[in-house]
matplotlib code that plots the C-alpha trace (Angstrom):
import matplotlib.pyplot as plt

x = [-45.8, -45.0, -42.5, -41.0, -41.2, -39.6, -37.2, -35.8, -35.8, -33.6, -31.4, -31.0, -30.4, -28.0, -26.0, -25.9, -25.0, -22.2, -21.0, -21.2, -18.7, -15.5, -16.8, -12.6, -10.9, -11.5, -10.1, -9.0, -7.8, -5.8, -4.2, -4.5, -2.6, -1.1, -2.8, -0.5, -2.2, -0.2, -0.8, 0.1, 1.3, 0.0, -2.0, -0.6, -3.2, -3.0, -2.1, 1.3, 2.2, 1.1, 4.4, 5.7, 3.1, 3.9, 7.4, 6.9, 7.6, 5.5, 1.5, 0.3, -3.3, -3.1, -4.9, -4.3, -5.5, -6.6, -7.8, -10.7, -10.3, -7.5, -7.5, -11.2, -12.5, -15.0, -13.8, -14.5, -15.5, -12.6, -10.8, -9.3, -6.5, -8.9, -11.3, -9.1, -7.5, -10.9, -12.0, -8.6, -8.9, -12.4, -11.7, -9.2, -11.4, -14.3, -12.8, -11.6, -7.7, -5.0, -1.2, -1.7, 1.3, 1.6, 3.4, 3.5, 5.3, 5.4, 2.2, 1.3, 3.8, 2.5, -0.6, 1.0, 3.1, -0.8, -2.6, 0.2, 0.3, -3.5, -3.8, -0.7, -2.0, -3.4, -0.1, 2.4, 4.8, 5.3, 7.6, 7.8, 9.2, 11.0, 8.0, 8.7, 6.3, 6.5, 6.7, 6.1, 9.7, 11.5, 9.8, 8.9, 10.8, 9.9, 6.5, 3.8, 0.4, -1.6, 0.1, -0.9, -3.9, -6.6, -7.6, -4.0, -2.9, -0.7, -3.5, -6.3, -3.3, -3.0, -6.6, -6.9, -3.7, -4.9, -4.6, -1.8, -0.2, -0.6, 0.2, 3.7, 4.2, 3.3, 5.9, 8.6, 8.1, 7.6, 11.5, 12.6, 10.8, 12.0, 15.5, 13.5, 12.5, 10.0, 7.9, 7.9, 5.0, 3.2, 3.7, 2.7, -0.4, -1.9, -1.3, -2.9, -6.0, -6.4, -9.2, -8.2, -9.3, -8.4, -4.9, -4.5, -6.4, -5.5, -1.8, -2.5, -3.9, -0.7, 1.7, 0.0, 0.5, 3.2, 3.6, 7.0, 5.3, 3.2, 6.0, 6.2, 3.0, 4.0, 4.9, 5.4, 8.9, 9.5, 11.7, 12.6, 13.8, 15.0, 15.7, 19.3, 18.9, 19.7, 22.5, 22.7, 24.2, 21.8, 18.5, 20.2, 20.4, 17.2, 15.3, 17.8, 16.6, 12.5, 12.2, 14.3, 11.2, 10.3, 12.1, 12.0, 13.3, 15.6, 16.7, 18.1, 19.0, 18.2, 21.3, 20.4, 17.2, 14.6, 11.3, 9.8, 11.8, 9.8, 10.6, 14.5, 15.2, 12.3, 14.9, 16.2, 12.7, 11.5, 14.9, 14.4, 10.6, 11.4, 13.7, 11.8, 8.7, 10.4, 11.8]
y = [11.7, 10.7, 13.5, 12.2, 8.7, 10.4, 12.1, 8.9, 7.0, 9.6, 9.6, 5.9, 6.4, 8.6, 6.4, 3.6, 5.3, 7.1, 3.2, 2.0, 4.3, 3.1, -0.5, -1.1, 1.3, 3.3, 6.3, 8.7, 12.4, 14.8, 18.6, 21.0, 21.7, 19.6, 16.4, 13.4, 10.1, 7.3, 3.6, 0.8, -2.6, -5.9, -6.7, -3.6, -1.0, 3.0, 3.9, 2.3, 5.9, 7.7, 8.1, 9.5, 12.1, 13.7, 14.1, 15.7, 19.4, 21.8, 22.0, 18.8, 17.4, 13.1, 10.8, 7.3, 4.5, 1.1, -2.0, -3.9, -7.8, -6.1, -5.5, -5.8, -4.2, -6.5, -8.5, -7.9, -9.9, -10.6, -9.2, -7.2, -5.2, -3.8, -2.7, -1.0, 0.7, 2.1, 3.3, 4.9, 6.8, 8.0, 9.3, 11.7, 12.7, 13.3, 15.0, 16.8, 16.6, 18.3, 18.8, 15.1, 13.5, 9.9, 8.0, 4.5, 1.0, -2.1, -2.8, 0.4, 1.6, -0.7, 1.2, 5.0, 4.2, 2.6, 6.0, 7.9, 6.5, 7.2, 10.3, 11.7, 15.6, 15.7, 13.6, 16.0, 13.6, 9.8, 8.7, 4.5, 3.1, -0.4, -1.2, -2.1, -2.0, -6.1, -8.0, -11.1, -10.5, -10.7, -13.2, -15.4, -14.6, -16.0, -16.8, -15.0, -13.7, -15.7, -18.7, -17.2, -18.5, -18.0, -22.0, -23.0, -26.0, -23.2, -21.4, -24.1, -25.3, -21.9, -21.5, -25.0, -24.1, -24.4, -21.0, -22.9, -23.6, -20.5, -18.4, -19.8, -19.2, -15.5, -15.5, -16.7, -14.2, -11.2, -12.0, -11.4, -8.5, -6.4, -6.0, -4.4, -7.3, -5.5, -4.9, -8.8, -9.5, -6.8, -7.9, -11.5, -10.5, -8.3, -11.4, -13.8, -11.5, -11.0, -12.3, -15.7, -15.3, -11.6, -12.8, -15.7, -14.1, -10.7, -11.5, -13.5, -10.2, -8.0, -11.2, -10.7, -7.1, -5.6, -1.7, -1.2, -0.1, 2.0, 4.1, 6.1, 7.7, 8.7, 12.3, 12.8, 13.8, 10.2, 9.3, 5.5, 4.3, 0.8, -1.6, -2.7, -6.1, -8.6, -7.0, -3.6, -3.6, -6.4, -4.5, -1.2, -3.2, -4.4, -0.9, 0.5, -2.3, -2.3, 1.5, 2.3, 3.8, 6.4, 9.2, 11.3, 9.2, 9.3, 6.1, 6.2, 2.9, 2.7, 1.0, -1.7, -2.5, -4.9, -4.0, -1.8, 1.2, 2.9, 0.7, 0.2, 3.2, 5.8, 9.0, 7.9, 8.0, 11.2, 12.8, 11.4, 12.7, 16.2, 16.6, 15.4, 17.1, 20.5, 20.3]
z = [10.2, 6.5, 6.1, 9.2, 7.7, 4.4, 6.4, 8.2, 4.9, 3.4, 6.3, 5.8, 2.1, 2.1, 5.1, 2.7, 0.1, 1.8, 3.4, -0.4, -2.0, -0.2, 1.1, -0.6, 1.8, 4.9, 5.1, 7.9, 7.6, 9.6, 9.4, 6.8, 3.6, 1.2, 0.8, 0.9, 0.6, 3.2, 1.0, 3.5, 2.6, 2.6, 5.7, 7.3, 8.8, 7.6, 11.0, 10.4, 8.9, 12.3, 13.3, 10.0, 10.1, 13.4, 11.7, 8.9, 8.8, 6.8, 6.0, 5.3, 5.5, 6.0, 4.4, 6.1, 4.1, 5.4, 3.3, 3.1, 4.6, 7.4, 10.5, 11.1, 8.6, 6.1, 3.1, -0.2, -3.4, -5.6, -7.7, -4.5, -6.0, -8.8, -6.3, -4.0, -6.9, -7.8, -5.1, -4.3, -7.7, -6.9, -3.5, -5.2, -8.1, -5.6, -3.3, -5.8, -4.9, -6.4, -6.1, -4.5, -2.8, -2.1, 0.0, -0.4, 1.4, -0.3, -2.1, -1.1, -3.1, -6.1, -6.1, -5.7, -9.3, -10.6, -9.5, -10.6, -14.1, -14.7, -13.0, -13.9, -13.7, -10.2, -8.6, -7.9, -6.2, -5.0, -2.2, -2.8, 0.3, -0.4, -3.1, -6.9, -10.2, -10.6, -7.7, -9.3, -11.4, -8.1, -6.6, -9.5, -12.4, -15.7, -14.5, -16.6, -15.0, -16.9, -15.4, -11.7, -10.6, -7.6, -7.4, -7.2, -4.8, -3.4, -2.5, -1.4, 0.8, 2.6, 2.8, 4.8, 7.0, 10.4, 13.0, 14.3, 11.5, 9.9, 13.0, 12.8, 9.3, 9.9, 12.6, 10.6, 7.8, 10.1, 11.1, 7.9, 7.6, 10.3, 12.0, 14.9, 17.1, 19.4, 16.0, 15.1, 17.1, 15.3, 12.0, 12.6, 13.8, 11.5, 9.2, 11.6, 12.2, 8.0, 6.7, 5.1, 1.7, 1.2, 2.4, 0.2, -3.1, -2.5, -2.6, -6.1, -7.3, -6.8, -8.2, -11.4, -11.5, -13.8, -14.0, -15.2, -19.1, -16.6, -15.5, -18.8, -17.8, -14.6, -14.7, -11.0, -9.4, -7.4, -4.4, -4.5, -1.1, -0.7, 2.1, 2.4, 3.1, 2.5, 0.1, -0.8, -4.5, -5.3, -4.4, -6.0, -9.2, -9.0, -8.2, -11.0, -13.6, -12.3, -12.7, -16.0, -17.8, -15.1, -16.0, -12.8, -10.1, -7.3, -5.5, -1.9, 0.0, 3.8, 6.0, 8.2, 7.5, 6.1, 4.6, 7.5, 6.8, 8.9, 12.3, 11.1, 10.4, 10.9, 11.6, 7.8, 6.6, 8.1, 6.9, 3.7, 3.3, 4.5, 2.3, -0.9, -0.2, 0.6, -2.9]

ax = plt.figure().add_subplot(projection="3d")
ax.plot(x, y, z, "-o")
ax.set_aspect("equal")
plt.show()
């Protein structure tokens, strides 16, 4: 009986330890081959990449990451981004992944840069889909990270917003993220279903990030894919400016596309990925 109790206790302890290891991220692994970590954008589930994975030409092991606070995953304490970053780095080290490829959309692309700069010898290539090393500079030019606080009037307003008002805001924002009207409700629902504090404070974390100097530490060959909306020349200039310190980079702009290139120009995206991965 004592052995049974001890064995049961050991099982519980192991399960608790495994659960605690990755409470900020959830990872779905499929396939065999070169490890490719797929990082979604803010509020977006890792499953957004499944069509992309199914269209890859070659032998790859896909690691689809989802974040705490979104899509039914329990929220975590702030700072949100730092926990996401740490656990993603820990995952790569613990799983002994090498020659890693990281594909990141939006915030996932920012995280991809952060990881590639932190462990440059483990990351072979990164593909950044409409992502920037410093979102704040585009959205709030001239504002420093120190000026951005969790307890701001805007954040408090967002936290107190009624479900109806928040839903309306989410749907309006979704319309600016894709030209594919059938995907607007999906995008909006991801925000509506999000833990509200994660949505508000997690985005605050993202606005504080500036990885433009860290780009000098990135050794990985990098493909940057931008969306043409609202103006291709302006978009191109923004990417060239923000990625100036990245040594090995290739930039391509998706035609007739808003932020979610995988919805607006999926075949173009698949072609770009396969061509870059084959190099």
